[in-house]
N, C-alpha and C positions, 0 to 999 in steps of 0.2 A: 504494500500500500504506500501511497505517497504521503509524506508527512508535511503538514503545513507550517510555514515560517513566514514572518512578516518581512517587509522590505529591508529592515535594519538587522534581520536575523543573522546568525553566525554562518549560514550556508550561502548567503548572497555573494555572488561574484567569484567564487573559487572553482566553479565547474561550468561546462557548457550547459545551456538550458533552452527549453522551449517556452516562448512567451505567447500567450493567447492574444492575438490581434483583434479578432472579432468573434462574437458568439456570447453565450451566457456567462462565460468566465473571463471575459476580456480583461487584460491587465495581469492575470495570474501567471506566475512563472513556475515551471516544473524543472528543477535541477536534475541533470542526468548523472547521478552519482554511482550508478552501477553499470554493468556491461549490457544490460537488457532492460527495456522499459516498454510495456505493452500499453498502447493507446486505445481507448474504447469507451463505450457508454456504460459498461458493467461497473458496478460499485467496487469490484475487486481489481479493476484495471489500475496499473501503476500511474497512468495519466488518465484520470476519469473526467470525461467531458459529457455533460448532459445535452446531447444533440441527437435527435431522432434519426438524423441522416447517417449516423455512425453505427457500425456493427458493434456487438458487445465486445469483441476483440477485433479491432479494425486494422491496426498496423503495429509494428514493433520497431523501436529504435535500438540499434545494436552498436556497441563500441568494440572495435578490434583492439584487443589488449596489447598486441605488439606494436601496431602503428598508431593507435589512438584515434583512428579515423572512425567517424560515425556514419552509419547508413540507416535508411528507413526502408522497411519492407512492408508491402500491403499483404494482409493475411486473408486474401481472397474475399475481401469485403464486397458487399453488394454495390456500393456507390463509388468504390475506388479511392485512390490516394493520388494527389497531385503534388509535384514539387515544381515551384516556379511556373505554374500553369500547365505543366505537362503531366499527363497520367503516367504513373510508373508502377512497376512491380517491385523494383528495388532501385535505390539511388543513393549515392554518396551525398552527405549533407555538408555544406560549407556555410561559413558565417553569413548571416543575412538571408539564407534561403527561406522561401515562403512555402509552407506545407498546408495544403487544403484537404480537409477530411469532412465530408458532409457540408454543413454550413459554417463550420469552424475553421478559422485561419490561424495557424501557428507560425512563429518565426524562430528559426534555429539561430542562437547567438552564442558566441564564445566570450569568455571573460577577458577583460583588458582591451577589447576592440569596441569601436563606437557602436552604440545601439541605434543611431540615426541612419540606418540603412534605408534604401528606398521603400516607402510604405510602412516603415516601422515607427511612425509618429505616435503621438498620444501622450497623455499624462502618465508619469511614473509614480505619482504621489500615492496612489491607492493600490499599488501592486501587492499581491500576495505571492510568496514564494513557497513552493512545495518541493520536496525531495523524495525520490524513491529509495526506500530501504528494503532490502530483502527480508522476508519473514524468517523467523527462526525455526520454522517447521522443518522437519526432516522427511 
């Protein structure tokens, strides 16, 4: 499950994250602290988004432990996943990339780089930050 932190919280700024640009959770940040984060409308998703256009498990963001490169993969969702307007099955994510799932738009951002990428405007004063932590289940 993702764990919520405020904008001033200890987790802000040290890991790449997804920022919700539009949709019900606009302004929310999801830090990518683990090697895998499932995005979907299921309450058990690592990145839970209340969007009827999303599948319960819509897509997954993966980090290659050796290279540190992040990719996103569509999990055979009904409505698909787009990166920078192009429908994908799998795509490498770069700073500023726009990810569209259902009616929700996310932006992939890396710490230490400017957030004012094209289309990444908006107030940051009300951001919530959430981080994915693996469950301790075996």
